[in-house]
A tleap script that builds the chain and sets N, CA, C and O, in Angstrom:
source leaprc.protein.ff14SB
mol = sequence {
  NMET LYS ILE GLU THR THR LEU THR ASP ASP
  ALA LEU LEU LYS LEU ILE GLY GLU ARG LEU
  ALA GLN LEU ARG LEU ALA LYS ASN LEU THR
  GLN LEU GLN LEU ALA GLU GLN ALA GLY LEU
  GLY LEU ARG THR VAL GLN ARG LEU GLU LEU
  GLY GLU ALA ALA THR GLN LEU SER GLY PHE
  VAL ARG VAL CYS ARG VAL LEU GLY VAL VAL
  GLU ARG ILE ASP ALA LEU LEU PRO GLU GLN
  PRO ALA SER PRO ILE ALA GLN LEU LYS GLN
  LEU LYS ARG TYR GLY ARG GLN ARG LYS ARG
  ALA SER THR ARG LYS LEU THR ALA ARG GLU
  PRO LYS LYS TRP THR TRP GLY GLU LEU CSER
}
set mol.1.N position { -14.810 -2.973 3.668 }
set mol.1.CA position { -15.451 -3.473 4.796 }
set mol.1.C position { -14.704 -2.251 5.680 }
set mol.1.O position { -13.581 -1.761 5.561 }
set mol.2.N position { -16.038 -1.902 6.818 }
set mol.2.CA position { -15.721 -0.856 7.609 }
set mol.2.C position { -15.272 -1.590 9.216 }
set mol.2.O position { -15.471 -2.686 9.741 }
set mol.3.N position { -14.641 -0.441 9.576 }
set mol.3.CA position { -13.656 -1.084 10.883 }
set mol.3.C position { -14.587 -0.855 11.994 }
set mol.3.O position { -15.043 0.269 12.204 }
set mol.4.N position { -15.033 -2.361 13.059 }
set mol.4.CA position { -15.908 -1.903 13.984 }
set mol.4.C position { -15.497 -2.760 15.108 }
set mol.4.O position { -14.770 -3.688 14.754 }
set mol.5.N position { -15.818 -2.693 16.621 }
set mol.5.CA position { -15.381 -3.272 17.506 }
set mol.5.C position { -15.617 -4.888 17.296 }
set mol.5.O position { -14.881 -5.647 17.925 }
set mol.6.N position { -16.275 -5.241 16.730 }
set mol.6.CA position { -17.174 -6.524 16.636 }
set mol.6.C position { -15.803 -7.258 16.173 }
set mol.6.O position { -15.193 -7.969 16.971 }
set mol.7.N position { -15.440 -7.095 15.120 }
set mol.7.CA position { -14.029 -7.838 14.359 }
set mol.7.C position { -13.147 -8.524 15.587 }
set mol.7.O position { -13.015 -8.087 16.730 }
set mol.8.N position { -12.710 -9.458 15.138 }
set mol.8.CA position { -11.621 -9.868 15.810 }
set mol.8.C position { -10.213 -9.565 15.933 }
set mol.8.O position { -9.924 -8.701 15.106 }
set mol.9.N position { -9.118 -9.956 16.696 }
set mol.9.CA position { -8.362 -8.781 16.116 }
set mol.9.C position { -7.203 -9.350 15.145 }
set mol.9.O position { -6.212 -8.664 14.895 }
set mol.10.N position { -7.375 -10.567 14.645 }
set mol.10.CA position { -7.038 -11.368 13.430 }
set mol.10.C position { -7.805 -10.290 12.273 }
set mol.10.O position { -7.287 -9.408 11.587 }
set mol.11.N position { -9.054 -10.681 12.346 }
set mol.11.CA position { -9.459 -10.390 11.058 }
set mol.11.C position { -8.979 -8.419 11.037 }
set mol.11.O position { -8.765 -7.757 10.022 }
set mol.12.N position { -8.938 -7.957 12.380 }
set mol.12.CA position { -8.578 -6.095 12.376 }
set mol.12.C position { -7.486 -6.008 11.698 }
set mol.12.O position { -7.395 -5.364 10.654 }
set mol.13.N position { -6.460 -6.716 12.285 }
set mol.13.CA position { -5.163 -6.638 11.486 }
set mol.13.C position { -4.941 -7.021 9.880 }
set mol.13.O position { -4.144 -6.406 9.171 }
set mol.14.N position { -5.723 -8.073 9.436 }
set mol.14.CA position { -5.761 -8.137 8.050 }
set mol.14.C position { -6.408 -7.151 7.120 }
set mol.14.O position { -6.013 -6.961 5.970 }
set mol.15.N position { -7.559 -6.452 7.753 }
set mol.15.CA position { -8.028 -5.528 7.278 }
set mol.15.C position { -7.060 -4.112 7.396 }
set mol.15.O position { -7.234 -3.296 6.491 }
set mol.16.N position { -6.143 -3.802 8.357 }
set mol.16.CA position { -5.180 -2.899 8.264 }
set mol.16.C position { -4.355 -2.998 7.459 }
set mol.16.O position { -3.897 -2.036 6.842 }
set mol.17.N position { -3.998 -4.202 7.305 }
set mol.17.CA position { -3.142 -4.683 6.562 }
set mol.17.C position { -3.275 -4.330 4.953 }
set mol.17.O position { -2.444 -3.819 4.202 }
set mol.18.N position { -4.343 -4.693 4.750 }
set mol.18.CA position { -5.091 -4.490 3.201 }
set mol.18.C position { -4.998 -3.178 3.145 }
set mol.18.O position { -4.254 -2.806 2.237 }
set mol.19.N position { -5.589 -2.125 3.928 }
set mol.19.CA position { -5.473 -1.040 3.922 }
set mol.19.C position { -4.228 -0.236 3.657 }
set mol.19.O position { -4.132 0.770 2.954 }
set mol.20.N position { -2.968 -1.072 4.583 }
set mol.20.CA position { -1.802 -0.105 4.145 }
set mol.20.C position { -1.590 -0.779 2.775 }
set mol.20.O position { -0.755 -0.100 2.177 }
set mol.21.N position { -1.967 -1.771 2.057 }
set mol.21.CA position { -1.000 -2.424 0.679 }
set mol.21.C position { -1.927 -1.270 -0.213 }
set mol.21.O position { -1.415 -0.582 -1.096 }
set mol.22.N position { -3.220 -1.193 0.135 }
set mol.22.CA position { -4.188 0.230 -1.233 }
set mol.22.C position { -3.078 1.472 -1.046 }
set mol.22.O position { -2.704 2.154 -2.000 }
set mol.23.N position { -2.600 1.663 0.356 }
set mol.23.CA position { -2.264 2.997 0.397 }
set mol.23.C position { -0.934 2.953 -0.291 }
set mol.23.O position { -0.663 3.854 -1.085 }
set mol.24.N position { -0.263 2.195 -0.109 }
set mol.24.CA position { 1.026 1.858 -0.804 }
set mol.24.C position { 1.016 1.870 -2.331 }
set mol.24.O position { 1.812 2.365 -3.129 }
set mol.25.N position { -0.316 1.059 -2.538 }
set mol.25.CA position { -0.360 0.894 -4.396 }
set mol.25.C position { -0.736 2.339 -4.861 }
set mol.25.O position { -0.401 2.780 -5.961 }
set mol.26.N position { -1.357 2.941 -4.068 }
set mol.26.CA position { -2.123 3.965 -4.414 }
set mol.26.C position { -0.905 5.205 -4.454 }
set mol.26.O position { -1.207 6.182 -5.140 }
set mol.27.N position { 0.524 5.237 -3.729 }
set mol.27.CA position { 1.292 6.263 -3.838 }
set mol.27.C position { 2.420 5.292 -4.863 }
set mol.27.O position { 3.594 5.636 -4.723 }
set mol.28.N position { 2.195 4.218 -5.785 }
set mol.28.CA position { 2.889 3.885 -6.775 }
set mol.28.C position { 4.450 3.276 -6.014 }
set mol.28.O position { 5.539 3.332 -6.586 }
set mol.29.N position { 4.252 2.780 -4.797 }
set mol.29.CA position { 5.650 2.406 -4.209 }
set mol.29.C position { 5.559 0.605 -4.273 }
set mol.29.O position { 4.657 -0.232 -4.277 }
set mol.30.N position { 6.840 0.605 -4.313 }
set mol.30.CA position { 6.902 -1.216 -4.248 }
set mol.30.C position { 6.808 -1.478 -2.688 }
set mol.30.O position { 6.490 -0.595 -1.891 }
set mol.31.N position { 7.068 -2.578 -2.388 }
set mol.31.CA position { 6.996 -2.956 -1.054 }
set mol.31.C position { 8.425 -2.707 -0.934 }
set mol.31.O position { 8.762 -1.951 -0.022 }
set mol.32.N position { 9.297 -3.181 -1.656 }
set mol.32.CA position { 10.935 -2.696 -1.355 }
set mol.32.C position { 10.891 -1.371 -0.914 }
set mol.32.O position { 11.184 -1.067 0.243 }
set mol.33.N position { 10.446 -0.337 -1.999 }
set mol.33.CA position { 10.451 0.836 -1.915 }
set mol.33.C position { 10.050 1.553 -0.209 }
set mol.33.O position { 10.618 2.313 0.575 }
set mol.34.N position { 9.061 0.970 -0.240 }
set mol.34.CA position { 8.164 1.620 0.973 }
set mol.34.C position { 9.029 0.985 2.456 }
set mol.34.O position { 8.992 1.488 3.579 }
set mol.35.N position { 9.657 -0.054 2.094 }
set mol.35.CA position { 10.394 -0.674 3.275 }
set mol.35.C position { 11.931 0.536 3.392 }
set mol.35.O position { 12.328 1.208 4.345 }
set mol.36.N position { 12.375 0.417 2.218 }
set mol.36.CA position { 13.789 1.174 2.369 }
set mol.36.C position { 13.492 2.855 3.071 }
set mol.36.O position { 14.047 3.436 4.003 }
set mol.37.N position { 12.535 3.212 2.284 }
set mol.37.CA position { 11.950 4.333 3.195 }
set mol.37.C position { 11.611 4.653 4.549 }
set mol.37.O position { 11.782 5.727 5.125 }
set mol.38.N position { 11.097 3.568 5.000 }
set mol.38.CA position { 10.574 3.375 6.331 }
set mol.38.C position { 11.691 2.887 7.315 }
set mol.38.O position { 11.568 3.025 8.532 }
set mol.39.N position { 12.794 2.306 6.728 }
set mol.39.CA position { 13.785 1.662 7.474 }
set mol.39.C position { 13.369 0.299 7.895 }
set mol.39.O position { 13.839 -0.271 8.880 }
set mol.40.N position { 12.564 -0.144 7.189 }
set mol.40.CA position { 12.401 -1.309 7.877 }
set mol.40.C position { 12.637 -2.916 6.773 }
set mol.40.O position { 12.602 -2.838 5.545 }
set mol.41.N position { 12.803 -3.895 7.321 }
set mol.41.CA position { 12.875 -5.055 6.368 }
set mol.41.C position { 12.011 -5.086 5.327 }
set mol.41.O position { 10.952 -4.481 5.493 }
set mol.42.N position { 12.240 -5.780 4.028 }
set mol.42.CA position { 10.968 -5.953 3.363 }
set mol.42.C position { 10.207 -7.075 3.948 }
set mol.42.O position { 9.028 -6.732 4.046 }
set mol.43.N position { 10.414 -8.346 4.401 }
set mol.43.CA position { 9.522 -8.969 5.245 }
set mol.43.C position { 8.899 -8.483 6.024 }
set mol.43.O position { 7.738 -8.888 6.084 }
set mol.44.N position { 9.333 -7.365 7.026 }
set mol.44.CA position { 8.312 -6.536 7.929 }
set mol.44.C position { 7.224 -5.940 6.636 }
set mol.44.O position { 6.127 -6.496 6.572 }
set mol.45.N position { 7.382 -5.369 6.119 }
set mol.45.CA position { 6.473 -5.033 5.057 }
set mol.45.C position { 5.485 -5.562 4.684 }
set mol.45.O position { 4.468 -4.898 4.486 }
set mol.46.N position { 5.522 -6.784 4.508 }
set mol.46.CA position { 4.954 -8.032 3.768 }
set mol.46.C position { 4.193 -8.858 4.906 }
set mol.46.O position { 3.162 -9.489 4.673 }
set mol.47.N position { 4.712 -8.801 5.969 }
set mol.47.CA position { 4.346 -9.545 7.269 }
set mol.47.C position { 2.765 -8.286 7.599 }
set mol.47.O position { 1.617 -8.658 7.842 }
set mol.48.N position { 3.232 -6.891 7.498 }
set mol.48.CA position { 2.266 -6.357 7.792 }
set mol.48.C position { 0.945 -5.927 7.226 }
set mol.48.O position { -0.027 -5.640 7.926 }
set mol.49.N position { 0.976 -5.888 5.413 }
set mol.49.CA position { 0.079 -6.115 4.471 }
set mol.49.C position { -0.520 -7.189 4.345 }
set mol.49.O position { -1.566 -7.297 3.706 }
set mol.50.N position { 0.183 -8.330 5.061 }
set mol.50.CA position { -0.663 -9.748 5.187 }
set mol.50.C position { -1.448 -9.673 6.517 }
set mol.50.O position { -2.262 -10.562 6.767 }
set mol.51.N position { -1.274 -8.805 7.254 }
set mol.51.CA position { -1.439 -8.908 8.588 }
set mol.51.C position { -1.269 -9.871 9.664 }
set mol.51.O position { -2.146 -10.077 10.503 }
set mol.52.N position { -0.210 -10.426 9.645 }
set mol.52.CA position { 0.452 -11.218 10.387 }
set mol.52.C position { 0.712 -10.712 11.566 }
set mol.52.O position { 1.098 -9.543 11.553 }
set mol.53.N position { 0.615 -11.257 12.629 }
set mol.53.CA position { 0.704 -11.303 13.902 }
set mol.53.C position { 2.114 -10.389 14.084 }
set mol.53.O position { 3.086 -11.006 13.649 }
set mol.54.N position { 2.376 -9.323 14.520 }
set mol.54.CA position { 3.262 -8.757 15.149 }
set mol.54.C position { 3.227 -8.072 16.249 }
set mol.54.O position { 2.375 -7.202 16.426 }
set mol.55.N position { 4.279 -8.414 17.263 }
set mol.55.CA position { 3.766 -7.684 18.667 }
set mol.55.C position { 3.450 -6.085 18.331 }
set mol.55.O position { 2.556 -5.567 19.000 }
set mol.56.N position { 3.789 -5.681 17.835 }
set mol.56.CA position { 3.665 -4.078 18.281 }
set mol.56.C position { 2.632 -3.696 17.482 }
set mol.56.O position { 1.981 -2.716 17.845 }
set mol.57.N position { 2.279 -4.368 16.268 }
set mol.57.CA position { 0.801 -3.820 15.875 }
set mol.57.C position { -0.675 -4.544 16.717 }
set mol.57.O position { -1.796 -4.067 16.886 }
set mol.58.N position { -0.031 -5.994 17.158 }
set mol.58.CA position { -1.155 -6.389 18.014 }
set mol.58.C position { -1.306 -5.502 19.172 }
set mol.58.O position { -2.465 -5.154 19.399 }
set mol.59.N position { -0.379 -5.050 19.968 }
set mol.59.CA position { -0.658 -4.571 21.084 }
set mol.59.C position { -1.118 -3.279 20.896 }
set mol.59.O position { -1.691 -2.694 21.815 }
set mol.60.N position { -0.890 -2.636 19.551 }
set mol.60.CA position { -1.380 -1.380 19.177 }
set mol.60.C position { -3.038 -1.548 19.209 }
set mol.60.O position { -3.831 -0.915 19.905 }
set mol.61.N position { -3.337 -2.693 18.153 }
set mol.61.CA position { -4.739 -2.660 18.338 }
set mol.61.C position { -5.651 -3.067 19.671 }
set mol.61.O position { -6.790 -2.713 19.973 }
set mol.62.N position { -4.644 -4.013 20.401 }
set mol.62.CA position { -5.369 -3.946 21.796 }
set mol.62.C position { -5.789 -2.675 22.861 }
set mol.62.O position { -6.740 -2.598 23.639 }
set mol.63.N position { -4.594 -1.633 22.547 }
set mol.63.CA position { -4.523 -0.432 23.358 }
set mol.63.C position { -5.495 0.318 22.683 }
set mol.63.O position { -6.086 1.271 23.192 }
set mol.64.N position { -5.719 -0.216 21.224 }
set mol.64.CA position { -6.893 1.046 20.801 }
set mol.64.C position { -8.350 0.350 21.459 }
set mol.64.O position { -9.196 1.051 22.013 }
set mol.65.N position { -8.448 -0.745 21.340 }
set mol.65.CA position { -9.420 -1.819 22.016 }
set mol.65.C position { -10.010 -0.613 23.177 }
set mol.65.O position { -10.839 0.294 23.249 }
set mol.66.N position { -8.929 -1.320 24.025 }
set mol.66.CA position { -9.247 -0.932 25.489 }
set mol.66.C position { -9.698 0.505 25.768 }
set mol.66.O position { -10.443 0.761 26.714 }
set mol.67.N position { -9.193 1.523 24.851 }
set mol.67.CA position { -9.325 2.775 24.560 }
set mol.67.C position { -10.907 3.291 23.912 }
set mol.67.O position { -11.564 4.258 24.298 }
set mol.68.N position { -11.154 2.603 23.141 }
set mol.68.CA position { -12.398 2.665 23.028 }
set mol.68.C position { -12.458 3.385 21.419 }
set mol.68.O position { -13.395 3.752 20.711 }
set mol.69.N position { -11.064 3.378 21.260 }
set mol.69.CA position { -11.197 4.075 19.584 }
set mol.69.C position { -10.978 3.432 18.247 }
set mol.69.O position { -10.809 4.053 17.198 }
set mol.70.N position { -11.003 1.644 18.434 }
set mol.70.CA position { -10.728 0.843 17.204 }
set mol.70.C position { -11.209 1.692 16.030 }
set mol.70.O position { -10.511 1.787 15.020 }
set mol.71.N position { -12.397 2.317 16.140 }
set mol.71.CA position { -12.913 2.604 14.702 }
set mol.71.C position { -12.460 4.008 14.161 }
set mol.71.O position { -12.610 4.297 12.974 }
set mol.72.N position { -11.916 4.848 15.045 }
set mol.72.CA position { -11.053 5.407 14.578 }
set mol.72.C position { -9.942 5.383 13.662 }
set mol.72.O position { -9.616 6.334 12.951 }
set mol.73.N position { -9.174 3.871 13.721 }
set mol.73.CA position { -8.376 3.665 12.965 }
set mol.73.C position { -8.616 3.856 10.880 }
set mol.73.O position { -7.955 4.078 9.865 }
set mol.74.N position { -10.333 3.512 11.432 }
set mol.74.CA position { -10.700 4.056 10.002 }
set mol.74.C position { -10.067 5.566 9.496 }
set mol.74.O position { -9.368 5.867 8.528 }
set mol.75.N position { -10.501 6.169 10.335 }
set mol.75.CA position { -9.947 7.857 9.978 }
set mol.75.C position { -8.260 7.838 9.155 }
set mol.75.O position { -7.910 8.366 8.100 }
set mol.76.N position { -7.302 6.819 10.364 }
set mol.76.CA position { -6.013 6.701 10.133 }
set mol.76.C position { -5.925 6.166 8.841 }
set mol.76.O position { -5.170 6.857 8.157 }
set mol.77.N position { -6.354 5.293 8.285 }
set mol.77.CA position { -5.943 4.938 7.548 }
set mol.77.C position { -7.519 4.242 6.382 }
set mol.77.O position { -8.107 3.181 6.590 }
set mol.78.N position { -7.802 5.149 5.347 }
set mol.78.CA position { -9.388 5.200 5.260 }
set mol.78.C position { -9.018 4.129 3.879 }
set mol.78.O position { -7.867 3.948 3.482 }
set mol.79.N position { -9.993 3.617 3.392 }
set mol.79.CA position { -10.075 2.673 2.097 }
set mol.79.C position { -9.665 3.786 0.889 }
set mol.79.O position { -10.169 4.909 0.897 }
set mol.80.N position { -8.890 3.449 0.054 }
set mol.80.CA position { -8.554 4.127 -0.888 }
set mol.80.C position { -9.422 3.898 -2.029 }
set mol.80.O position { -9.307 2.761 -2.488 }
set mol.81.N position { -10.219 4.615 -2.592 }
set mol.81.CA position { -11.374 4.673 -3.400 }
set mol.81.C position { -10.322 4.441 -4.879 }
set mol.81.O position { -9.135 4.684 -5.098 }
set mol.82.N position { -11.348 3.902 -5.637 }
set mol.82.CA position { -10.482 3.408 -6.913 }
set mol.82.C position { -10.413 4.788 -8.277 }
set mol.82.O position { -11.332 5.607 -8.308 }
set mol.83.N position { -9.508 4.856 -9.075 }
set mol.83.CA position { -9.714 6.349 -10.075 }
set mol.83.C position { -10.421 5.487 -11.201 }
set mol.83.O position { -10.238 4.291 -11.430 }
set mol.84.N position { -11.034 6.121 -11.670 }
set mol.84.CA position { -11.715 5.956 -12.606 }
set mol.84.C position { -11.319 4.910 -13.825 }
set mol.84.O position { -11.825 3.978 -14.450 }
set mol.85.N position { -10.115 5.650 -13.762 }
set mol.85.CA position { -8.663 4.484 -14.733 }
set mol.85.C position { -8.837 3.517 -13.972 }
set mol.85.O position { -9.598 2.683 -14.461 }
set mol.86.N position { -8.453 3.269 -12.972 }
set mol.86.CA position { -8.244 2.007 -12.440 }
set mol.86.C position { -9.515 1.087 -12.458 }
set mol.86.O position { -9.396 -0.122 -12.657 }
set mol.87.N position { -10.570 1.600 -12.276 }
set mol.87.CA position { -12.332 1.024 -12.658 }
set mol.87.C position { -12.200 0.340 -14.163 }
set mol.87.O position { -12.124 -0.883 -14.279 }
set mol.88.N position { -12.188 0.831 -14.794 }
set mol.88.CA position { -12.277 0.322 -15.989 }
set mol.88.C position { -11.012 -0.608 -16.449 }
set mol.88.O position { -11.275 -1.417 -17.339 }
set mol.89.N position { -9.699 -0.594 -15.963 }
set mol.89.CA position { -8.880 -1.556 -16.106 }
set mol.89.C position { -9.038 -2.644 -15.135 }
set mol.89.O position { -8.265 -3.600 -15.066 }
set mol.90.N position { -10.268 -2.434 -14.238 }
set mol.90.CA position { -10.132 -3.403 -13.061 }
set mol.90.C position { -11.478 -4.334 -14.344 }
set mol.90.O position { -11.485 -5.556 -14.492 }
set mol.91.N position { -12.255 -3.562 -14.933 }
set mol.91.CA position { -13.324 -4.017 -15.716 }
set mol.91.C position { -12.653 -5.366 -17.194 }
set mol.91.O position { -13.172 -6.367 -17.689 }
set mol.92.N position { -11.174 -4.580 -17.440 }
set mol.92.CA position { -10.629 -5.012 -18.414 }
set mol.92.C position { -10.098 -6.621 -17.880 }
set mol.92.O position { -10.327 -7.615 -18.568 }
set mol.93.N position { -9.542 -6.671 -16.880 }
set mol.93.CA position { -8.597 -7.851 -16.131 }
set mol.93.C position { -10.017 -9.150 -15.570 }
set mol.93.O position { -9.796 -10.304 -15.205 }
set mol.94.N position { -11.484 -8.432 -15.676 }
set mol.94.CA position { -12.434 -9.222 -14.931 }
set mol.94.C position { -12.280 -9.694 -13.216 }
set mol.94.O position { -12.269 -10.767 -12.612 }
set mol.95.N position { -12.163 -8.125 -12.812 }
set mol.95.CA position { -12.398 -8.470 -11.786 }
set mol.95.C position { -11.126 -8.393 -10.726 }
set mol.95.O position { -11.146 -7.985 -9.565 }
set mol.96.N position { -10.216 -8.821 -11.355 }
set mol.96.CA position { -8.690 -8.932 -10.532 }
set mol.96.C position { -8.009 -7.721 -9.958 }
set mol.96.O position { -7.821 -6.733 -10.668 }
set mol.97.N position { -7.638 -7.758 -8.719 }
set mol.97.CA position { -6.821 -6.836 -7.902 }
set mol.97.C position { -5.721 -6.135 -8.553 }
set mol.97.O position { -5.223 -6.906 -9.373 }
set mol.98.N position { -5.282 -5.306 -8.547 }
set mol.98.CA position { -3.864 -4.496 -8.397 }
set mol.98.C position { -2.988 -4.949 -7.203 }
set mol.98.O position { -3.368 -4.755 -6.048 }
set mol.99.N position { -1.766 -5.576 -7.501 }
set mol.99.CA position { -1.121 -6.605 -6.739 }
set mol.99.C position { -0.129 -5.846 -6.716 }
set mol.99.O position { 0.160 -5.683 -5.530 }
set mol.100.N position { 0.643 -5.218 -7.446 }
set mol.100.CA position { 1.893 -4.279 -7.528 }
set mol.100.C position { 1.634 -3.047 -8.334 }
set mol.100.O position { 0.785 -2.682 -9.148 }
set mol.101.N position { 2.895 -2.472 -7.681 }
set mol.101.CA position { 3.143 -1.024 -8.262 }
set mol.101.C position { 4.083 -1.212 -9.469 }
set mol.101.O position { 4.820 -2.173 -9.690 }
set mol.102.N position { 3.903 -0.079 -10.215 }
set mol.102.CA position { 4.401 -0.251 -11.361 }
set mol.102.C position { 6.185 0.634 -11.333 }
set mol.102.O position { 6.468 1.623 -10.657 }
set mol.103.N position { 6.821 0.116 -11.980 }
set mol.103.CA position { 8.010 0.800 -11.883 }
set mol.103.C position { 8.621 1.766 -13.165 }
set mol.103.O position { 8.712 1.227 -14.268 }
set mol.104.N position { 9.003 3.080 -13.023 }
set mol.104.CA position { 9.653 3.434 -14.634 }
set mol.104.C position { 10.471 2.744 -15.423 }
set mol.104.O position { 11.609 2.357 -15.158 }
set mol.105.N position { 9.905 2.612 -16.326 }
set mol.105.CA position { 10.881 2.442 -17.492 }
set mol.105.C position { 11.622 3.227 -17.907 }
set mol.105.O position { 11.408 4.368 -18.318 }
set mol.106.N position { 13.357 2.154 -17.746 }
set mol.106.CA position { 14.255 2.891 -18.281 }
set mol.106.C position { 14.443 2.799 -19.683 }
set mol.106.O position { 14.248 1.761 -20.314 }
set mol.107.N position { 14.832 3.911 -20.197 }
set mol.107.CA position { 15.268 3.727 -21.749 }
set mol.107.C position { 16.940 3.225 -22.244 }
set mol.107.O position { 18.081 3.660 -22.087 }
set mol.108.N position { 16.303 2.088 -22.901 }
set mol.108.CA position { 17.743 1.902 -23.237 }
set mol.108.C position { 19.175 2.940 -23.563 }
set mol.108.O position { 20.337 2.884 -23.161 }
set mol.109.N position { 18.512 3.793 -24.399 }
set mol.109.CA position { 19.963 4.855 -24.915 }
set mol.109.C position { 19.666 6.476 -24.098 }
set mol.109.O position { 18.523 6.878 -23.877 }
set mol.110.N position { 20.306 6.878 -23.908 }
set mol.110.CA position { 20.061 8.349 -23.334 }
set mol.110.C position { 20.303 9.233 -24.401 }
set mol.110.O position { 21.109 8.794 -25.221 }
set mol.111.N position { 19.816 10.415 -24.646 }
set mol.111.CA position { 19.629 10.948 -26.352 }
set mol.111.C position { 20.764 11.733 -25.772 }
set mol.111.O position { 21.159 12.017 -24.641 }
set mol.112.N position { 21.231 12.034 -27.365 }
set mol.112.CA position { 22.754 12.772 -26.893 }
set mol.112.C position { 22.429 14.404 -26.822 }
set mol.112.O position { 21.362 14.991 -26.644 }
set mol.113.N position { 23.269 14.711 -26.955 }
set mol.113.CA position { 23.241 16.206 -25.961 }
set mol.113.C position { 23.596 17.067 -27.312 }
set mol.113.O position { 24.625 16.870 -27.960 }
set mol.114.N position { 22.559 18.097 -27.666 }
set mol.114.CA position { 23.310 19.183 -28.776 }
set mol.114.C position { 24.190 19.877 -28.520 }
set mol.114.O position { 24.213 20.056 -27.302 }
set mol.115.N position { 25.189 20.539 -29.167 }
set mol.115.CA position { 25.889 21.682 -28.887 }
set mol.115.C position { 26.029 22.505 -30.394 }
set mol.115.O position { 25.754 22.097 -31.522 }
set mol.116.N position { 26.538 23.757 -29.969 }
set mol.116.CA position { 26.342 24.499 -31.276 }
set mol.116.C position { 27.281 24.344 -31.897 }
set mol.116.O position { 28.399 24.174 -31.410 }
set mol.117.N position { 27.024 24.371 -33.066 }
set mol.117.CA position { 27.771 24.152 -34.860 }
set mol.117.C position { 27.632 22.141 -35.130 }
set mol.117.O position { 28.433 21.507 -35.816 }
set mol.118.N position { 26.675 21.650 -34.540 }
set mol.118.CA position { 26.621 20.428 -34.383 }
set mol.118.C position { 25.127 20.316 -35.934 }
set mol.118.O position { 24.034 20.862 -35.785 }
set mol.119.N position { 25.383 19.775 -36.812 }
set mol.119.CA position { 24.023 19.441 -37.611 }
set mol.119.C position { 23.334 18.433 -37.360 }
set mol.119.O position { 23.884 17.376 -37.053 }
set mol.120.N position { 21.874 18.560 -37.446 }
set mol.120.CA position { 21.239 17.376 -37.720 }
set mol.120.C position { 20.911 17.282 -36.203 }
set mol.120.O position { 20.276 16.322 -35.767 }
savepdb mol mol.pdb
quit
């Protein structure tokens, strides 16, 4: 959906939240990782992505509206295109959207270090 001046504040906040979530997933970050890196609480990140009214973000939208630059938020948070692999996975999941970032799988044991004189 394109950001336009005709959107209500609530619709605009929700769209901004969705774009933030898309960008976070494109960078393969969990909400907790994003919160820690940004110095925020996990609940704050969750609320932003849900588009729940936050005083600062609501104020930001209102200022943009008054200044006539609401459409420029599109340039700030562009919609993330799905990669070809993601599109194929989307087809396999019958239209469900990705909702979580993947985490690295930890191996159960570390490989043994090789030293000189060791056999095998």
